[in-house]
C-alpha positions as CSV (number, residue, x, y, z in Angstrom):
1,M,-4.2,-22.0,-12.9
2,F,-0.7,-21.2,-14.0
3,A,2.5,-23.2,-13.6
4,T,5.1,-21.6,-11.3
5,A,7.6,-21.6,-14.2
6,D,5.2,-19.2,-16.1
7,L,6.1,-16.5,-13.6
8,G,9.6,-16.3,-14.9
9,D,8.4,-14.9,-18.2
10,H,6.9,-11.9,-16.4
11,L,9.7,-10.9,-14.0
12,D,11.4,-8.3,-16.3
13,D,8.1,-6.6,-17.1
14,L,7.1,-6.6,-13.4
15,Y,10.4,-5.0,-12.4
16,R,10.1,-2.3,-15.0
17,F,6.5,-1.6,-13.8
18,A,7.6,-1.6,-10.1
19,L,10.6,0.7,-10.9
20,A,8.3,3.1,-12.8
21,I,5.9,3.6,-9.9
22,T,8.4,3.6,-7.1
23,R,11.4,5.2,-8.7
24,N,13.6,3.1,-6.3
25,P,15.4,0.0,-7.4
26,D,15.5,-1.6,-4.0
27,E,11.7,-1.1,-3.5
28,A,11.1,-2.4,-7.0
29,S,13.0,-5.6,-6.3
30,D,11.2,-6.1,-3.0
31,L,7.8,-5.6,-4.7
32,V,8.6,-8.1,-7.5
33,H,9.6,-10.7,-4.9
34,D,6.5,-10.1,-2.8
35,T,4.3,-10.2,-5.9
36,V,5.7,-13.6,-6.9
37,V,5.1,-14.9,-3.3
38,R,1.6,-13.5,-3.2
39,A,0.8,-15.0,-6.7
40,I,2.0,-18.4,-5.7
41,E,-0.1,-18.3,-2.5
42,R,-3.2,-17.3,-4.5
43,R,-2.6,-19.2,-7.7
44,D,-6.0,-21.0,-7.3
45,Q,-7.6,-17.5,-7.8
46,H,-6.2,-17.1,-11.3
47,R,-8.1,-18.7,-14.2
48,D,-7.2,-17.0,-17.4
49,V,-3.6,-17.8,-18.5
50,G,-3.7,-15.1,-21.1
51,S,-4.1,-12.4,-18.5
52,L,-1.4,-13.6,-16.1
53,G,0.7,-10.4,-16.7
54,A,-2.2,-8.1,-16.0
55,W,-3.1,-10.1,-12.9
56,L,0.5,-9.9,-11.6
57,R,0.6,-6.1,-12.2
58,R,-2.6,-5.7,-10.2
59,I,-1.1,-7.7,-7.3
60,L,2.1,-5.6,-7.4
61,H,0.2,-2.3,-7.6
62,N,-2.0,-3.3,-4.6
63,L,1.1,-4.3,-2.6
64,A,2.7,-0.9,-3.4
65,I,-0.4,0.9,-2.2
66,D,-0.3,-1.1,1.1
67,R,3.3,0.1,1.6
68,A,2.5,3.8,0.8
69,R,1.6,6.0,3.7
70,R,0.7,9.7,3.7
71,S,3.5,11.8,5.0
72,S,3.8,15.4,6.1
73,R,5.5,16.2,2.8
74,E,2.6,14.8,0.7
75,V,0.5,17.2,-1.4
76,V,-3.2,17.1,-0.3
77,V,-5.5,16.5,-3.3
78,E,-8.4,18.5,-2.1
79,E,-6.3,21.6,-1.3
80,V,-4.7,21.6,-4.7
81,E,-8.0,21.2,-6.6
82,E,-9.5,24.0,-4.4
83,K,-6.6,26.3,-5.5
84,W,-7.0,25.5,-9.1
85,Q,-10.8,26.2,-8.9
86,A,-10.0,29.8,-7.8
87,D,-9.7,32.2,-10.7
88,E,-6.9,34.2,-9.0
89,Y,-4.6,31.1,-8.5
90,T,-1.6,30.9,-10.7
91,V,2.1,29.9,-10.7
92,D,5.3,31.2,-12.3
93,P,5.6,29.0,-15.4
94,A,9.3,29.8,-15.8
95,I,10.1,28.5,-12.3
96,V,8.0,25.3,-12.9
97,A,9.6,24.8,-16.3
98,E,13.1,25.2,-14.9
99,R,12.5,22.7,-12.1
100,A,10.8,20.2,-14.3
101,Q,14.1,20.0,-16.3
102,T,16.1,19.0,-13.2
103,R,15.8,15.3,-12.4
104,E,16.3,15.9,-8.6
105,E,13.6,18.6,-8.5
106,L,11.2,16.6,-10.6
107,E,11.5,13.4,-8.5
108,D,11.3,15.4,-5.3
109,A,8.0,16.8,-6.6
110,L,6.7,13.5,-7.8
111,V,7.4,11.8,-4.5
112,R,5.1,14.4,-2.8
113,L,2.1,13.2,-4.9
114,P,-0.1,10.6,-3.2
115,F,0.8,7.1,-4.6
116,A,-2.3,6.5,-6.6
117,Y,-2.0,9.8,-8.4
118,R,1.8,9.6,-8.9
119,T,1.3,6.1,-10.4
120,V,-1.1,7.5,-13.0
121,V,1.1,10.4,-14.0
122,V,4.3,8.3,-14.3
123,L,2.7,5.5,-16.1
124,H,0.9,7.8,-18.6
125,D,3.4,10.6,-19.1
126,V,6.7,8.7,-18.7
127,E,5.9,5.1,-19.5
128,E,3.3,6.0,-22.2
129,W,0.6,3.7,-20.9
130,R,-2.9,4.3,-22.1
131,V,-5.4,5.5,-19.5
132,R,-7.5,2.4,-20.1
133,E,-4.5,0.2,-19.1
134,I,-3.9,2.2,-16.0
135,A,-7.6,1.9,-15.0
136,E,-7.3,-1.8,-15.3
137,V,-4.2,-2.1,-13.1
138,Q,-5.7,0.2,-10.5
139,G,-9.1,-1.5,-10.6
140,I,-11.0,1.7,-11.3
141,S,-13.2,3.0,-14.1
142,L,-11.9,4.9,-17.1
143,P,-13.4,8.2,-15.9
144,A,-11.8,7.8,-12.5
145,A,-8.4,7.1,-14.1
146,K,-8.8,10.3,-16.2
147,Q,-9.7,12.3,-13.1
148,R,-6.6,10.9,-11.3
149,L,-4.4,11.9,-14.2
150,R,-5.9,15.4,-14.2
151,R,-5.5,15.9,-10.5
152,G,-2.0,14.3,-10.5
153,R,-0.8,16.7,-13.1
154,M,-2.2,19.6,-11.1
155,M,-0.5,18.4,-8.0
156,L,2.8,18.0,-9.8
157,V,2.7,21.6,-11.0
158,A,1.8,22.8,-7.5
159,A,4.7,20.7,-6.0
160,L,7.2,22.1,-8.5
161,A,6.0,25.7,-7.9
162,E,6.4,25.3,-4.1
163,G,9.8,23.6,-4.4
164,N,11.7,26.8,-3.7
165,E,9.9,27.5,-0.4
166,R,10.7,24.0,0.8
167,R,14.3,24.3,-0.2
168,M,14.7,27.6,1.7
169,M,13.2,25.9,4.8
170,L,15.7,23.1,4.7
171,K,18.8,24.8,3.3
172,E,20.5,24.8,6.7
173,V,19.8,21.2,7.3
174,P,22.8,18.9,6.6
175,M,22.1,16.1,4.2
176,R,18.8,15.5,2.4
177,C,16.3,13.4,4.5
178,W,16.6,10.3,2.4
179,D,20.4,10.6,2.4
180,A,20.3,10.6,6.2
181,R,17.6,7.9,6.5
182,K,19.3,5.4,4.3
183,H,22.1,5.3,6.9
184,V,19.8,4.5,9.7
185,S,20.5,0.8,10.1
186,D,24.3,1.3,10.3
187,Y,23.8,4.3,12.6
188,L,21.7,2.3,15.0
189,D,24.3,-0.4,15.1
190,G,27.1,2.1,15.6
191,A,28.7,1.0,12.4
192,L,29.0,4.3,10.5
193,E,32.2,6.1,9.8
194,E,32.6,8.9,12.3
195,S,32.3,11.6,9.7
196,I,29.0,10.3,8.3
197,A,27.6,9.6,11.8
198,L,28.3,13.2,12.7
199,M,26.4,14.4,9.6
200,V,23.5,12.2,10.4
201,E,23.4,13.6,13.9
202,S,23.6,17.1,12.6
203,H,20.7,16.4,10.3
204,L,18.7,15.1,13.2
205,E,19.3,18.2,15.2
206,A,18.1,20.5,12.5
207,C,15.4,18.5,10.6
208,P,11.8,18.9,11.7
209,T,10.6,15.5,10.5
210,C,13.3,12.9,10.9
211,P,13.8,12.8,14.7
212,P,10.4,11.1,15.4
213,L,11.2,8.5,12.8
214,Y,14.5,7.7,14.3
215,A,13.1,7.6,17.8
216,A,10.4,5.2,16.6
217,L,13.0,3.0,15.0
218,V,14.9,2.8,18.3
219,D,11.8,1.9,20.2
220,A,10.7,-0.8,17.7
221,H,14.2,-2.3,17.6
222,R,14.4,-2.3,21.3
223,G,11.1,-4.0,21.6
224,L,12.1,-6.8,19.1
225,T,15.4,-7.5,20.8
226,A,13.8,-7.5,24.3
227,H,11.9,-10.7,23.3
228,R,15.2,-12.3,22.4
229,D,17.7,-10.9,24.9
230,P,17.3,-8.4,27.7
231,D,20.4,-6.6,26.5
232,S,19.7,-4.4,23.5
233,V,22.0,-4.6,20.5
234,I,21.8,-0.9,20.0
235,P,24.8,0.8,21.6
236,P,23.5,2.7,24.7
237,E,25.2,6.0,23.6
238,V,23.5,5.9,20.2
239,R,20.1,5.2,21.7
240,E,20.5,8.1,24.1
241,R,21.5,10.5,21.3
242,I,18.5,9.6,19.3
243,L,15.9,9.6,22.1
244,A,17.2,13.0,23.2
245,L,16.1,14.4,19.8
246,R,12.4,13.7,20.3
């Protein structure tokens, strides 16, 4: 069993690991915090002091998987592999190469990969982990890790190749989805500057995927506050605008 003080020696490594697989500083910080809490709660399950770092990384990885959910933007593994198995399937390498050089395009493509595959690609090709190390963290065999790396790279190429089609679909939508979604808390509370609030509302009117998320947030928030106070903390006019977008 480890001493609580031992965890401090691993915080920087855990944060770098979390940042590598999430590409988001806020999510990385939350995962490190939750990992420390989970490790303390389960400290009696750890026996080998020398493997504390690996044990903590497995906890963090499992927590990250728990948070990950398939979205409508996510590449489907089976569909991509089926395409690659067809002799006639190909992509324009010049387009893929161009987009791979642009950080925004590359991260947009990476985020479309299912979490388990994105993790393997990022840890191996960006962080230079060995496949055996990735297999240990993910709790899978070496052949399975190699398969995930192969499929992950295929999906990344497919996502980069399809990037232009997605951009054309969304080019008339004000703000990127994440730029709009990160304002949601202040928007629900009516605390956004008018100009930003109008941009968020314009995004909701045009985006095909965000309105249900916003409506769900309103319902969840309303349900929570109903247990405390019959009067909702969400301004009525804000709630009505969001619910009207369902």
